[in-house]
VMD Tcl script that draws the C-alpha trace (Angstrom):
set ca {
  {117.96 177.66 99.03}
  {119.87 179.35 96.15}
  {122.20 177.58 93.79}
  {124.59 179.12 91.22}
  {126.79 177.57 88.65}
  {126.02 175.63 85.66}
  {125.37 171.95 84.63}
  {128.57 169.92 84.25}
  {129.94 170.11 80.68}
  {129.05 166.29 80.24}
  {126.75 164.73 82.64}
  {127.01 161.09 83.08}
  {124.69 159.27 80.71}
  {122.98 156.84 81.36}
  {122.16 158.68 84.84}
  {124.02 157.45 87.83}
  {121.75 155.54 90.34}
  {122.06 158.73 92.70}
  {120.89 161.12 89.93}
  {118.22 158.81 88.77}
  {116.85 158.53 92.21}
  {117.04 162.27 92.89}
  {115.03 162.95 89.47}
  {112.49 160.36 90.55}
  {112.16 161.77 93.99}
  {111.70 165.22 92.49}
  {109.22 163.90 89.79}
  {107.05 162.31 92.78}
  {106.94 165.57 94.66}
  {105.90 167.59 91.63}
  {103.31 164.93 90.69}
  {101.84 164.95 94.00}
  {101.42 168.89 94.05}
  {100.22 168.99 90.57}
  {97.44 166.22 91.27}
  {96.49 168.05 94.54}
  {95.97 171.47 93.45}
  {93.60 173.46 91.03}
  {95.61 176.80 91.37}
  {96.49 177.75 87.85}
  {99.81 179.54 88.94}
  {100.80 176.32 90.69}
  {99.86 174.23 87.56}
  {101.47 176.52 85.24}
  {104.83 176.40 87.12}
  {104.94 172.77 88.05}
  {103.35 171.01 84.99}
  {106.20 171.67 82.41}
  {108.86 170.98 84.91}
  {107.10 167.75 85.87}
  {106.84 166.68 82.26}
  {110.44 167.56 81.50}
  {111.64 165.33 84.40}
  {109.41 162.70 83.52}
  {111.03 162.72 79.88}
  {114.43 162.70 81.32}
  {113.64 159.55 83.22}
  {111.90 157.92 80.32}
  {114.66 158.65 77.96}
  {117.36 157.54 80.37}
  {115.57 154.27 80.69}
  {115.39 153.96 76.86}
  {118.82 154.92 76.64}
  {119.96 152.09 78.80}
  {118.04 149.68 76.88}
  {119.15 150.82 73.28}
  {122.45 152.58 73.74}
  {121.13 155.03 71.02}
  {123.13 158.13 70.33}
  {120.20 160.11 69.33}
  {118.50 159.46 72.75}
  {121.98 160.36 74.17}
  {121.72 163.80 72.75}
  {118.15 164.22 73.54}
  {118.77 163.25 77.11}
  {121.58 165.81 77.47}
  {119.45 168.71 75.90}
  {116.27 167.64 78.37}
  {118.66 167.82 81.38}
  {120.06 170.97 80.45}
  {116.45 172.41 79.82}
  {115.09 170.82 83.12}
  {118.06 172.60 85.00}
  {117.24 175.82 83.56}
  {113.38 175.26 84.45}
  {114.34 173.85 87.86}
  {116.37 177.24 88.42}
  {113.30 179.13 87.50}
  {110.87 177.15 89.60}
  {113.12 177.47 92.46}
  {112.91 181.25 92.20}
  {109.20 181.11 91.69}
  {108.84 179.21 94.96}
  {111.08 180.99 96.95}
  {109.10 184.28 96.00}
  {105.75 182.67 96.37}
  {106.06 179.88 98.95}
  {102.68 180.55 100.36}
  {101.26 179.25 97.12}
  {102.89 175.87 97.45}
  {101.94 173.69 100.38}
  {104.79 171.47 99.65}
  {107.41 173.98 98.80}
  {109.89 172.73 101.32}
  {109.83 169.26 99.91}
  {110.10 170.36 96.36}
  {112.89 172.73 97.19}
  {114.52 169.83 98.94}
  {114.12 167.68 95.90}
  {115.47 170.35 93.57}
  {118.63 170.78 95.84}
  {119.08 167.01 95.72}
  {119.03 166.85 91.82}
  {121.64 169.94 91.96}
  {123.81 168.14 94.47}
  {123.95 164.89 92.37}
  {124.42 166.96 89.24}
  {127.24 169.05 90.82}
  {125.48 172.43 90.52}
  {126.76 174.67 93.04}
}
mol new
graphics top color blue
foreach p $ca { graphics top sphere $p radius 0.5 }
foreach p [lrange $ca 0 end-1] q [lrange $ca 1 end] { graphics top cylinder $p $q radius 0.2 }
display resetview
């Protein structure tokens, strides 16, 4: 499950319904794993990414409501940061899959986000 490539130069904001659903699915998988483990390695790997994905969803909703250019810039940066973090998490999961009981679900959700974003 490897990916290469970069985030498109100008991701559609507000998020498309498909991309929003992909991020929501990813968030749900990360949250479920975060809440079901006490493993500090897993918590350290998943926690920041989960928070970043949640911020993307929150700021997208706020942007849709307010059409605020500052939120637009923030959301673009969060998407870029989340993509970098997801690539790192994907690498960590691939390297230590035995530590993640739902690794396949999380990797599938990451791939779905990348697919909707157009990251090859």
